[in-house]
C-alpha positions in Angstrom: 47.3 -66.3 -25.0 45.6 -66.6 -21.7 44.3 -70.0 -20.9 40.6 -70.3 -20.4 39.7 -72.1 -17.2 36.3 -73.3 -16.0 36.2 -70.4 -13.6 36.8 -67.6 -16.0 34.6 -69.3 -18.6 31.7 -69.0 -16.2 32.6 -65.3 -15.9 32.4 -64.8 -19.6 28.9 -66.4 -19.6 27.8 -64.0 -16.8 29.2 -61.0 -18.6 27.5 -61.9 -21.9 24.2 -62.3 -20.1 24.6 -58.9 -18.4 25.4 -57.2 -21.8 22.3 -58.8 -23.3 20.2 -57.6 -20.4 21.6 -54.0 -20.6 21.1 -53.9 -24.4 17.5 -54.9 -24.0 17.0 -52.2 -21.4 18.7 -49.6 -23.6 16.5 -50.6 -26.6 13.4 -50.4 -24.4 14.4 -47.0 -23.2 15.0 -45.7 -26.7 11.7 -47.1 -28.0 9.8 -45.6 -25.1 11.3 -42.0 -25.3 10.4 -39.2 -27.7 13.1 -38.5 -30.3 13.5 -34.8 -30.8 14.9 -33.4 -34.1 17.9 -31.1 -34.2 18.2 -28.9 -37.3 21.0 -26.5 -38.4 20.2 -23.4 -40.4 22.2 -20.6 -41.9 19.6 -18.1 -43.2 16.3 -16.5 -42.3 14.2 -18.6 -44.7 15.5 -21.9 -43.5 15.0 -20.8 -39.9 11.3 -19.8 -40.6 10.7 -23.1 -42.4 12.3 -25.2 -39.6 10.2 -23.4 -36.9 7.1 -23.9 -39.0 7.8 -27.7 -39.2 9.1 -28.0 -35.6 7.4 -30.2 -33.1 7.5 -29.7 -29.3 11.0 -30.4 -28.0 12.8 -29.8 -31.4 16.0 -27.8 -31.4 16.9 -25.4 -34.2 20.5 -24.2 -34.3 21.8 -21.2 -36.2 25.4 -21.9 -37.3 28.1 -19.6 -35.8 28.8 -16.6 -38.0 27.7 -13.1 -38.7 24.3 -12.4 -40.3 23.0 -9.1 -41.5 19.3 -8.0 -41.6 18.3 -11.4 -40.1 14.7 -10.7 -39.2 12.4 -13.7 -39.1 8.8 -13.7 -37.9 8.3 -16.9 -36.0 5.3 -18.8 -34.6 6.7 -21.7 -32.6 4.4 -23.6 -30.3 6.0 -26.1 -28.1 4.6 -27.7 -24.9 5.1 -27.1 -21.2 7.7 -29.9 -20.9 9.2 -29.7 -24.4 9.7 -26.1 -25.6 11.0 -25.4 -29.1 14.5 -24.1 -28.8 16.1 -21.6 -31.2 19.7 -21.1 -30.3 23.1 -20.0 -31.5 25.5 -22.9 -32.2 27.5 -21.6 -29.2 26.6 -18.9 -26.7 27.8 -15.6 -28.4 28.8 -17.4 -31.6 26.2 -15.8 -33.8 26.4 -12.0 -34.4 23.4 -10.3 -35.9 24.0 -6.9 -37.6 22.1 -4.3 -39.5 18.3 -4.4 -39.0 18.3 -7.9 -37.5 15.4 -8.7 -35.2 13.1 -11.6 -34.0 9.3 -11.3 -33.9 7.4 -14.0 -32.0 3.7 -14.0 -32.9 1.0 -15.9 -31.0 3.6 -18.3 -29.8 4.1 -20.5 -26.8 6.8 -22.5 -25.1 9.9 -21.5 -27.0 13.4 -20.4 -26.1 15.6 -17.9 -27.9 19.2 -18.4 -26.7 22.8 -17.3 -27.3 22.7 -14.5 -29.9 24.7 -11.3 -30.0 22.7 -8.4 -31.4 25.1 -5.8 -32.7 22.6 -3.9 -34.8 22.3 -0.5 -36.4 18.6 -0.5 -37.1 15.9 1.3 -35.0 13.5 -1.6 -34.7 12.7 -3.6 -31.6 15.2 -6.5 -31.6 12.9 -9.0 -29.9 9.2 -8.6 -29.9 6.6 -10.9 -28.3 3.1 -10.4 -29.7 0.5 -12.3 -27.8 2.9 -14.9 -26.5 3.3 -17.0 -23.4 6.0 -19.1 -21.9 8.7 -17.6 -24.2 12.2 -17.5 -22.7 14.8 -14.9 -24.0 18.1 -16.1 -22.5 21.9 -15.6 -22.7 21.9 -13.0 -25.4 23.7 -9.7 -25.8 21.8 -6.6 -27.0 23.4 -3.5 -28.4 22.4 -1.2 -31.3 23.8 2.0 -32.7 20.3 3.4 -33.1 19.6 6.9 -34.4 16.0 7.2 -33.1 13.9 5.9 -30.3 13.2 2.2 -30.0 12.3 -0.4 -27.4 14.8 -3.2 -27.5 12.8 -6.1 -26.1 9.0 -5.7 -26.0 6.4 -8.0 -24.4 2.9 -7.0 -25.7 -0.3 -8.2 -27.3 -1.7 -8.6 -30.8 -2.6 -5.3 -32.4 -6.1 -6.4 -33.6 -7.0 -8.4 -30.5 -9.2 -5.6 -29.1 -12.5 -7.3 -28.1 -13.0 -9.1 -24.8 -12.6 -11.9 -24.1 -9.1 -11.5 -25.6 -7.7 -14.4 -27.5 -3.9 -13.8 -27.2 -3.1 -12.6 -23.7 0.6 -12.5 -23.0 1.9 -14.2 -19.8 4.6 -16.3 -18.1 7.5 -15.1 -20.3 11.0 -14.9 -19.0 14.0 -12.7 -19.9 17.1 -13.9 -18.2 20.9 -13.9 -18.3 21.2 -11.3 -21.0 23.4 -8.2 -21.4 21.7 -4.9 -22.4 24.4 -2.2 -23.0 25.3 1.1 -24.5 21.9 2.6 -25.2 22.1 6.2 -26.4 18.6 7.0 -27.6 15.2 7.0 -25.9 13.2 3.8 -25.6 13.6 1.1 -23.0 15.9 -1.9 -22.7 12.8 -4.0 -21.7 9.1 -2.9 -22.1 6.3 -4.9 -20.5 3.1 -3.9 -22.1 -0.1 -5.9 -22.8 -3.3 -6.2 -24.7 -5.6 -3.4 -25.9 -4.0 -0.8 -23.6 -6.0 -2.5 -20.8 -4.5 -5.7 -19.6 -0.8 -6.0 -18.9 1.1 -9.1 -19.7 1.1 -11.2 -16.5 3.5 -13.4 -14.5 6.6 -12.4 -16.6 10.0 -12.8 -15.0 13.1 -10.6 -15.7 16.1 -12.0 -13.9 19.9 -12.3 -13.9 20.4 -9.6 -16.6 23.2 -7.0 -16.8 21.9 -3.6 -17.7 24.7 -1.0 -18.2 25.6 2.2 -19.9 22.2 3.6 -20.6 22.6 7.3 -21.3 22.9 10.2 -21.5 19.8 11.4 -19.8 16.8 11.8 -22.1 13.8 14.1 -21.3 11.7 11.0 -20.9 11.1 7.3 -22.0 14.6 5.9 -21.5 14.0 3.7 -18.5 16.0 0.5 -18.4 12.8 -1.4 -17.6 9.2 -0.2 -17.8 6.5 -2.4 -16.4 3.1 -1.3 -17.6 2.1 2.2 -18.4 -0.5 4.8 -17.3 -3.5 3.6 -19.3 -3.1 0.0 -17.9 -1.8 1.1 -14.5 -4.8 -0.4 -12.7 -4.1 -3.8 -14.3 -2.2 -6.5 -12.2 1.0 -7.5 -13.8 2.5 -9.9 -11.3 5.8 -9.2 -12.9 8.9 -10.3 -11.0 12.2 -8.4 -11.5 14.9 -10.1 -9.6 18.7 -10.7 -9.4 19.6 -8.1 -12.0 22.5 -5.7 -12.0 22.0 -2.0 -13.2 25.2 -0.1 -13.7 25.5 3.4 -15.0 21.8 3.4 -16.1 21.3 7.2 -16.4 19.0 7.5 -19.4 15.8 8.3 -17.4 14.9 9.7 -13.9 13.3 6.2 -13.5 15.8 3.4 -13.8 13.0 0.9 -13.4 9.5 2.4 -13.8 6.6 0.4 -12.3 3.3 1.5 -13.8 0.9 -1.3 -12.9 -0.2 -3.3 -9.9 1.0 -6.4 -7.9 4.6 -6.6 -9.1 7.7 -7.7 -7.2 11.1 -6.1 -7.6 13.7 -7.9 -5.4 17.3 -8.8 -4.9 18.5 -6.4 -7.6 21.6 -4.2 -7.4 21.7 -0.6 -8.6 25.3 0.8 -9.0 26.3 4.3 -10.0 23.0 5.1 -11.7 21.3 8.5 -11.9 17.7 8.1 -11.0 15.4 5.9 -8.9 13.4 2.7 -8.8 10.1 4.4 -9.3 6.6 3.2 -8.3 5.1 5.7 -10.7 1.6 4.2 -11.2 -0.3 1.3 -9.8 -0.8 -0.3 -6.4 0.2 -3.2 -4.2 3.8 -3.5 -5.4 6.5 -5.0 -3.4 10.1 -3.7 -3.4 12.3 -6.1 -1.4 16.0 -6.9 -0.7 17.5 -4.5 -3.3 21.0 -2.9 -3.1 21.6 0.7 -4.1 25.2 2.0 -4.3 26.2 5.5 -5.2 29.7 4.3 -6.0 31.2 7.8 -5.6 29.5 8.9 -8.7 29.5 12.7 -8.6 26.4 14.9 -9.0 25.9 15.4 -12.7 24.0 17.8 -15.0 22.7 17.9 -18.5 21.3 20.7 -20.6 18.5 20.6 -23.2 17.1 23.1 -25.7 20.5 24.6 -26.5 21.3 25.1 -22.9 18.0 26.8 -22.0 16.9 23.9 -19.7 19.2 22.0 -17.4 18.7 19.1 -15.1 20.8 18.0 -12.1 21.5 14.3 -12.0 21.6 12.4 -8.7 22.1 8.8 -7.7 18.9 7.8 -5.9 16.9 5.0 -4.3 13.1 4.4 -4.3 10.4 6.9 -5.2 6.8 6.0 -4.2 3.3 6.9 -5.5 0.1 4.8 -5.2 -1.4 2.6 -2.5 -0.6 -0.5 -0.5 3.0 -0.9 -1.4 5.5 -2.8 0.8 9.1 -1.5 0.8 11.3 -3.8 2.9 14.9 -5.0 3.5 16.5 -2.6 1.0 20.1 -1.2 1.4 21.1 2.3 0.2 24.6 3.6 0.5 26.6 6.5 -0.8 23.7 8.1 -2.7 23.7 11.8 -3.3 20.1 12.2 -4.4 17.6 14.7 -3.1 14.1 15.9 -3.9 13.0 13.4 -6.6 16.0 11.2 -6.1 16.5 10.8 -2.3 17.2 7.3 -1.0 13.5 7.0 -0.1 11.3 9.7 -1.6 7.7 10.4 -0.6 6.6 13.5 -2.4 3.1 14.7 -2.1 0.7 13.8 -4.9 -1.6 15.8 -7.2 -4.6 13.3 -7.0 -5.9 10.7 -4.6 -6.7 7.1 -5.3 -10.5 6.6 -5.8 -11.1 10.3 -6.4 -9.5 10.7 -9.8 -9.6 8.9 -13.2 -6.5 10.8 -14.4 -4.2 7.7 -14.6 -1.2 9.8 -15.7 -1.3 11.9 -12.6 0.8 11.4 -9.4 -1.4 9.5 -7.0 -0.4 10.3 -3.4 1.3 7.5 -1.5 -1.3 5.8 0.8 -1.2 2.8 3.0 2.5 2.1 2.4 4.7 0.1 4.7 8.5 1.0 4.7 10.3 -1.4 7.0 13.7 -2.8 7.7 15.6 -0.7 5.2 19.2 0.5 5.8 20.3 4.0 4.7 24.0 4.6 5.4 26.3 7.4 4.4 24.0 9.1 2.0 23.8 12.8 1.4 20.2 12.7 2.4 17.8 10.2 4.0 14.1 9.8 3.8 12.6 12.9 2.2 8.9 13.7 2.7 6.4 16.3 1.3 8.1 17.9 -1.8 5.2 19.6 -3.6 6.8 20.5 -7.0 6.2 24.2 -6.7 2.7 23.7 -5.3 1.5 21.3 -8.0 1.4 18.4 -5.6 -1.0 19.4 -2.9 -2.4 16.1 -1.7 -0.8 15.0 1.6 0.3 11.4 2.2 -2.0 9.0 4.1 -1.4 6.1 6.4 2.3 5.6 5.8 4.1 3.2 8.2 7.8 3.6 8.7 9.1 0.8 10.9 12.4 -0.7 12.1 14.6 1.1 9.6 18.3 2.0 10.3 19.4 5.4 9.1 22.8 6.9 9.7 24.8 9.6 8.0 27.0 12.6 8.5 25.3 15.4 6.6 21.9 17.1 6.1 18.9 15.3 7.7 18.3 11.7 8.2 14.7 12.7 7.7 13.9 15.8 5.8 10.5 17.5 5.5 10.3 19.4 2.2 8.4 22.6 1.5 7.1 22.8 5.1 4.8 19.9 4.4 5.1 18.0 7.6 2.6 15.1 7.3 2.0 14.7 11.1 -0.2 11.8 12.0 -0.4 10.7 8.4 2.9 8.9 9.1 3.5 6.4 11.8 7.1 6.0 13.0 8.0 2.9 15.0 11.3 1.4 16.2 13.6 3.3 13.8 17.2 3.6 14.7 18.3 7.2 13.7 22.0 7.8 14.3 23.3 11.2 13.0 27.0 11.8 12.9 29.1 14.8 11.9 26.9 17.7 11.0 23.8 15.6 10.3 20.5 16.1 12.1 17.9 13.6 13.0 15.1 15.6 11.3 15.0 18.9 9.6 12.2 21.0 8.1 9.5 19.8 10.5 6.8 22.1 11.6 5.4 19.8 14.2 6.6 16.7 16.1 6.6 13.8 13.7 8.8 11.3 15.6 8.0 9.6 18.9 9.9 7.9 21.7 10.0 4.5 20.0 12.5 5.9 17.5 16.0 5.7 19.0 19.2 7.6 18.5 21.9 5.0 19.3 25.0 3.6 17.8 24.2 0.8 15.3 27.8 -0.6 15.6 28.0 -1.5 11.9 31.1 -3.0 10.3 32.2 -2.9 6.7 32.3 -6.2 4.8 35.0 -5.8 2.1 33.8 -9.0 0.3 30.4 -7.6 -0.5 31.0 -3.8 0.0 28.2 -3.6 2.5 27.9 -2.1 6.0 26.6 -5.0 8.1 25.2 -5.4 11.6 27.3 -6.9 14.4 26.7 -8.7 17.6 26.6 -5.3 19.3 23.9 -3.9 17.0 20.7 -3.2 19.1 17.6 -5.4 18.7 14.1 -4.1 18.5 10.7 -5.8 18.4 10.0 -7.3 15.0 7.0 -5.2 14.2 4.2 -7.2 12.6 2.6 -5.4 9.7 0.4 -7.2 7.2 2.7 -10.1 7.5 5.6 -11.3 9.6 8.9 -10.3 8.0 10.9 -13.4 8.8 14.0 -13.0 6.7 16.5 -10.2 6.0 18.2 -8.9 2.9 20.6 -11.8 2.8 17.8 -14.4 3.2 18.8 -15.1 6.8 16.2 -15.7 9.5 14.9 -12.6 11.2 13.8 -13.3 14.7 11.1 -11.7 16.9 13.7 -9.5 18.4 15.6 -8.3 15.4 18.2 -5.7 14.3 16.7 -2.7 12.6 17.6 -2.2 9.0 18.0 -4.6 6.1 20.6 -6.9 7.7 20.0 -9.0 10.8 23.1 -10.3 12.4 23.3 -14.0 11.8 25.8 -16.8 11.3 23.6 -18.5 8.7 24.9 -18.8 5.1 24.1 -15.8 2.8 21.5 -16.6 0.1 21.3 -13.1 -1.4 24.4 -10.9 -1.9 24.8 -7.9 -4.2 24.8 -8.8 -7.8 28.1 -8.5 -9.7 29.1 -8.9 -13.4 30.0 -12.5 -12.6 26.5 -13.4 -11.3 24.5 -12.0 -14.2 24.6 -12.2 -18.0 25.2 -15.1 -20.5 28.1 -16.7 -18.7 26.5 -16.8 -15.2 25.1 -20.1 -14.1 23.3 -20.8 -10.9 21.0 -23.3 -9.3 17.5 -22.0 -9.8 15.9 -20.8 -6.6 13.0 -23.2 -6.0 12.4 -22.1 -2.4 8.8 -21.4 -1.5 7.5 -17.9 -1.5 4.2 -16.2 -0.7 3.3 -12.5 -0.4 0.0 -10.9 0.5 -1.3 -7.4 -0.1 -2.7 -5.5 2.8 -6.2 -4.7 3.8 -7.4 -1.5 5.5 -9.8 -1.3 8.5 -13.4 -2.1 7.7 -16.3 0.2 8.5 -18.8 -0.9 11.0 -21.3 -1.5 8.2 -19.1 -4.3 6.9 -17.8 -4.8 3.4 -15.4 -6.7 1.2 -11.7 -6.2 0.2 -9.6 -8.1 -2.3 -6.3 -9.6 -1.2 -3.7 -10.4 -3.9 -1.5 -13.5 -3.4 1.9 -13.7 -5.1 3.1 -17.2 -4.6 4.7 -20.3 -6.1 2.8 -22.8 -3.9 -0.8 -23.8 -3.4 -2.5 -22.0 -0.5 -5.5 -22.2 1.9 -7.2 -19.3 3.6 -9.0 -19.5 6.9 -10.4 -16.8 9.2 -10.4 -17.2 13.0 -13.9 -15.8 13.7 -17.4 -16.1 12.3 -17.9 -12.5 11.3 -15.1 -12.8 8.7 -15.6 -14.9 5.6 -13.2 -15.5 2.7 -13.9 -16.4 -0.9 -12.4 -18.5 -2.3 -10.8 -20.5 0.5 -7.9 -21.8 -1.5 -5.8 -21.1 -4.6 -2.8 -22.1 -6.7 0.2 -19.8 -7.2 -0.7 -16.2 -8.0 -4.3 -15.3 -7.3 -6.6 -13.4 -5.0 -9.3 -13.9 -2.4 -12.0 -11.6 -1.0 -12.2 -10.8 2.7 -15.8 -9.9 3.8 -16.9 -8.7 7.2 -20.5 -8.6 8.5 -22.0 -5.6 10.1 -20.6 -4.8 13.6 -23.6 -4.0 15.7 -21.6 -3.7 18.9 -20.1 -0.4 20.2 -16.6 -1.8 20.4 -14.0 -2.2 17.7 -13.3 -5.9 16.9 -10.3 -7.6 15.5 -9.7 -11.0 13.8 -7.0 -12.8 11.9 -7.0 -14.4 8.4 -4.4 -17.0 8.0 -3.0 -18.1 4.7 -0.9 -21.3 4.6 1.0 -22.7 1.6 3.6 -25.4 1.7 5.7 -24.7 4.8 4.7 -21.0 4.8 2.2 -19.2 7.0 1.1 -15.6 6.4 -1.4 -13.7 8.5 -3.6 -10.6 7.9 -4.8 -8.6 10.8 -8.4 -7.6 10.3 -10.0 -4.7 12.2 -13.5 -3.4 12.1 -14.8 -0.1 13.5 -17.4 -0.1 16.3 -21.0 0.8 15.5 -21.7 4.4 16.2 -24.0 4.5 19.2 -25.3 7.9 18.1 -26.9 6.5 14.9 -30.7 7.0 15.0 -30.4 9.5 17.8 -31.0 13.3 17.7 -28.2 15.7 18.8 -30.0 17.8 21.4 -27.5 20.7 21.5 -27.0 21.2 17.7 -26.1 24.8 18.4 -24.2 26.1 21.3 -27.3 27.9 22.6 -29.6 24.8 22.6 -28.4 23.9 26.1 -27.6 26.2 28.9 -25.4 26.0 32.1 -27.8 26.1 35.0 -25.2 25.8 37.8 -21.5 25.5 38.2 -19.6 24.9 41.4 -16.3 26.3 40.3 -14.6 27.8 37.2 -10.9 28.2 36.7 -10.9 31.9 35.8 -8.5 34.6 37.0 -9.1 37.3 34.5 -5.6 37.3 33.1 -4.4 33.8 32.0 -7.2 31.4 32.9 -10.6 31.7 31.2 -12.0 28.2 31.6 -15.7 29.0 31.9 -18.3 26.3 32.2 -20.1 27.6 29.0 -17.0 26.7 27.1 -18.1 23.0 27.3 -21.0 23.9 25.0 -19.4 26.2 22.5 -18.4 23.6 19.8 -14.8 24.8 20.1 -12.1 22.3 21.1 -9.7 25.1 21.7 -11.7 26.2 24.8 -12.6 24.2 28.0 -14.2 24.2 31.4 -11.8 23.5 34.2 -12.6 23.2 37.8 -10.9 22.4 41.1 -13.1 20.0 43.1 -11.7 21.2 46.5 -13.2 24.7 45.8 -16.8 23.3 45.7 -18.6 25.7 48.1 -20.7 22.8 49.4 -17.6 20.9 50.4 -18.2 17.8 48.3 -14.7 17.8 47.0 -16.0 17.4 43.4 -16.6 19.7 40.5 -20.3 20.1 39.7 -22.0 21.4 36.6 -25.7 21.3 35.8 -27.0 21.6 32.3 -30.5 22.8 31.3 -31.6 21.0 28.2 -34.3 23.6 27.6 -37.0 21.0 27.1 -37.9 17.5 28.0 -36.0 14.7 26.3 -35.7 10.9 26.4 -31.9 11.0 27.0 -30.0 8.0 25.5 -26.3 9.1 25.3 -23.9 11.7 26.6 -20.7 12.4 24.6 -17.8 13.9 26.7 -14.4 15.0 25.4 -11.8 15.7 28.1 -8.0 16.6 27.9 -5.4 14.8 26.0 -3.1 12.6 28.1 -5.3 12.6 31.2 -8.0 10.3 32.6 -10.9 11.6 34.6 -13.5 10.0 36.8 -17.0 11.2 36.1 -20.7 10.6 37.0 -23.8 11.6 35.1 -27.1 12.3 37.0 -30.4 13.2 35.4 -33.6 15.0 36.6 -37.0 15.4 35.1 -38.3 18.0 37.6 -35.8 20.5 39.2 -32.2 21.1 40.2 -32.2 20.2 43.9 -30.0 17.3 44.9 -33.0 15.2 45.7 -34.4 15.7 42.1 -31.4 13.9 40.5 -30.8 10.1 40.0 -27.6 8.5 38.8 -28.1 7.6 35.1 -25.3 4.9 35.6 -26.0 3.2 38.9 -24.7 2.1 41.3 -23.6 5.4 42.8 -20.2 4.1 43.9 -19.0 3.3 40.4 -17.4 6.0 38.3 -17.3 6.5 34.6 -13.8 6.8 33.0 -13.1 9.3 30.3 -10.9 8.8 27.2 -7.2 9.4 27.6 -7.2 11.8 24.6 -9.2 14.8 23.6 -11.7 12.8 21.6 -15.4 12.2 22.5 -16.2 9.1 24.5 -19.8 8.0 24.2 -21.5 7.1 27.5 -24.6 5.1 26.6 -27.3 5.1 29.3 -28.4 1.7 30.5 -31.9 2.7 29.7 -33.3 6.0 28.2 -33.8 8.6 30.9 -37.4 9.6 30.2 -38.5 13.2 30.2 -35.0 14.5 31.2 -34.7 18.3 31.6 -31.5 18.7 33.6 -28.2 16.8 33.5 -25.7 17.0 36.4 -22.1 16.3 35.6 -19.9 15.4 38.6 -16.2 15.6 38.0 -14.1 13.5 40.5 -10.8 14.6 39.1 -7.8 12.3 38.3 -6.0 9.8 40.3 -3.5 12.5 41.5 -5.5 15.7 41.1 -8.9 17.1 42.1 -9.1 19.1 38.8 -11.6 18.2 36.1 -11.4 19.5 32.6 -14.1 19.2 29.9 -13.6 20.5 26.4 -17.0 19.6 24.9 -20.2 17.8 25.9 -23.1 16.7 23.7 -26.4 15.2 24.5 -28.3 12.7 22.3 -31.9 11.5 22.5 -35.4 12.2 21.3 -37.9 14.7 22.5 -40.0 13.3 25.2 -43.4 11.9 24.3 -44.7 12.7 27.8 -47.1 15.7 28.1 -47.0 16.4 24.3 -49.2 19.2 23.1 -51.1 17.8 20.2 -50.8 21.1 18.4 -47.0 21.1 18.7 -46.1 19.3 15.5 -42.3 19.5 16.3 -43.0 17.2 19.3 -45.3 14.9 17.3 -42.7 14.3 14.6 -39.5 12.6 15.5 -36.5 13.4 13.4 -33.2 11.5 13.2 -30.3 11.4 12.8 -29.2 15.0 13.3 -26.6 15.8 12.1 -27.4 13.8 9.1 -25.1 12.4 6.4 -27.4 11.1 3.7 -30.9 9.9 4.8 -33.0 12.0 7.2 -35.9 10.0 8.8 -39.2 11.7 10.0 -41.4 9.4 12.0 -44.6 9.5 14.1 -46.2 11.8 11.5 -49.8 12.8 12.4 -52.6 12.9 9.9 -52.7 16.7 10.3 -49.4 17.2 8.6 -49.8 18.4 5.0 -46.2 18.9 3.6 -42.5 19.2 4.4 -40.2 22.0 3.3 -36.5 22.5 3.7 -34.7 25.9 3.3 -31.0 26.6 3.4 -29.6 29.2 5.7 -29.9 31.9 3.0 -33.7 31.3 2.8 -33.7 29.4 -0.5 -36.1 26.5 -0.7 -34.2 23.3 -1.5 -36.9 20.7 -1.1 -40.7 20.5 -0.7 -42.8 17.4 -0.8 -46.5 16.6 0.2 -47.3 14.2 2.9 -49.9 11.5 2.2 -52.5 10.6 4.8 -51.1 7.1 5.0 -47.5 8.2 5.6 -46.4 8.0 9.2 -42.7 7.8 8.2 -40.7 9.7 5.5 -37.1 9.3 4.4 -35.5 12.3 2.8 -32.3 11.9 0.8 -30.0 14.9 1.6 -26.8 13.4 0.2 -26.7 16.0 -2.5 -27.0 18.9 0.0 -24.0 20.9 0.8 -22.7 20.7 4.4 -24.3 23.2 6.7 -27.4 24.2 8.6 -30.9 24.0 7.1 -34.5 24.8 8.4 -37.1 22.1 8.3 -40.7 23.4 8.1 -43.6 21.0 9.1 -46.8 22.4 7.5 -50.2 21.5 9.0 -53.4 21.3 7.1 -54.5 24.6 8.6 -51.3 26.2 7.2 -49.7 26.5 10.6 -45.9 26.0 10.5 -43.4 24.6 13.0 -39.7 24.7 12.3 -36.6 22.7 13.4 -32.9 23.1 12.5 -31.0 20.2 10.9 -27.3 19.9 10.2 -26.0 18.2 7.1 -22.5 16.8 7.5 -21.1 14.4 5.0 
């Protein structure tokens, strides 16, 4: 026995004191903490009773074993920090057979974990009815069904049909599950909503393994369907991320997005027939996904006893709708074409804002396709397929930027059915590198690519660890094109710099955050540190009209954010928000004759996003009359020279007035008979006008120096004065074939003749004018009181909606308008007190009309008006 000395006796005392202290702390901790119950059950009734009695934080455990027809309807309601957990005793330890299923009704904050569904019934295996914050995790779903069924369904409550709805579904999560071996129609996961109007919002589908969905059904066998046509204008804010889809062939749409404001990112599609389809809805974001053909051959399937057959392809992304962003995606070894090309932009059969047929194919509009890699596919980007003429609506405002496309067959870009979209698509900084028999572009009927798209070797290298072709230090760098936001990371989560590699991967030595998903990184046995990094995405805005207006920007974010414009003509409401939300951008009227731009900045956490705002200039022609409505309203009085040789050149001066941009006046200034060295053309306005503006359209790609002189008397040199003094300063034309408005510093009163002096180009004495138009009001000088057409001022002309008649004399009795066929379309009396009348012509068809001004003595005076909507 060890002898106790004074020294170790003191140690015993200290140890006893410490134990007493720690015991007190432990007792205090236990007393101050909530004690959660843990209940074991072995049948459906006990489970329902346990859930009914459960408090937030309680855990209900189903003992390991096999249970047939296990089908409880549950209403757990936990709390945000303490969900009610319903779990198998061990992950995969409980097998449910027969018609087993779980129904959650009007529930919140609960977790269903660890079950294996090996069923034979045709019912939905897990249904969420009007639920929020429900998590379905680490389960295996499989059923030998004999008819159509949806395996996991997020929806509303069937009788919740009156707004404001009481049980909206939101913030549910389906993660780390396996969905496998589906042989009948219906979806693995269906995200629906309430009353066929509002989709469930802010749901997350992540780290699941979807496999063996097939064979191909006629319809309704997508692996995931988000929304549907009736609720396609609803915003879902669904996030589908970090999932693996393997041999998912059941539907042409592997994932079908049919609502707005969803994000599909960092998923991997392997050996699957079909596409990720943006079928309905707007403002969706497809980012950082991998698509691998995996050497899967082209397949086929027959229906109707062999009468109908379908060819099956491995595909990428198919796009309908507006304001989508498609960035940082990787497509390799895909054999798809037509519906199933790596990137598919068919035409549409309706246009957003012009049709209420929500089941139609809305043409793609305002879509950004940037930083995607297409490598070794049978086809590349396919554009314009019209489905045997059924889709006749051309694309609009598509931006294709900084993509990398390389392959050895067919076209890297293919125009289908001769539907070249021309200027509807903007191509910028794309690397296009055809090898073998491949061509850069085929099927084009006009030039669709410009010099900013480069044919050069991308110097890719194959990474055997990930199975991905990646950039190298030798891969070219292009400017990081700014779209509605700065794209500051690549498909692997590495920093993308201002000078960046085209395609999904930017060469970097940073660690890889996002790699292709594999069976080891998804499903019940995959564990990872939850990604808590900040994220914030904005939808785009279009250019504002000069009149001003408002557009809504949707924010998808996991941080608080603040909005601020950089100029006073832009306002935002609200100026801040939390997580997912929206704000309105409003612009005031632009009264200047110049386009203006501004920036709206959104900051949240360490993130900054910017929106570029542009607003059109005011039209300087508003309120002015077009003097030469018809080609004969103005005449050529004098021309110094015309480029006419009788065989190949027919550039007469009169061509500048013929309203035809296919003709022109061309003149060589050195041939002026008076030796001025300039080209001179004098126009007779055939009346006296207070001239305010001259519109001149020259030749595309050339810039001309011009002067405009005016005369109210005659055509001698001394009769003219420069409308834009001083005399030594020249006007400069547009550099394209569009009109440029030259606004006179002050109206040229009583103008009868206009002299145009063409001073040629910097390197040529030639001047070319396609069209010229004159705007102003008839002169009020020397007006004959009996000439009612001079007494009454009429503007604008051409008119879009409201025609204004002013300076009306008391002698006017009525106004009549006739169409060109002589049919009266409007007649109204004029009161004695009326000196101004506004006539709504918005319902008139486009074309020419005769306006009759009837005097009290029944005398009539007529003017022509042009209606152009």
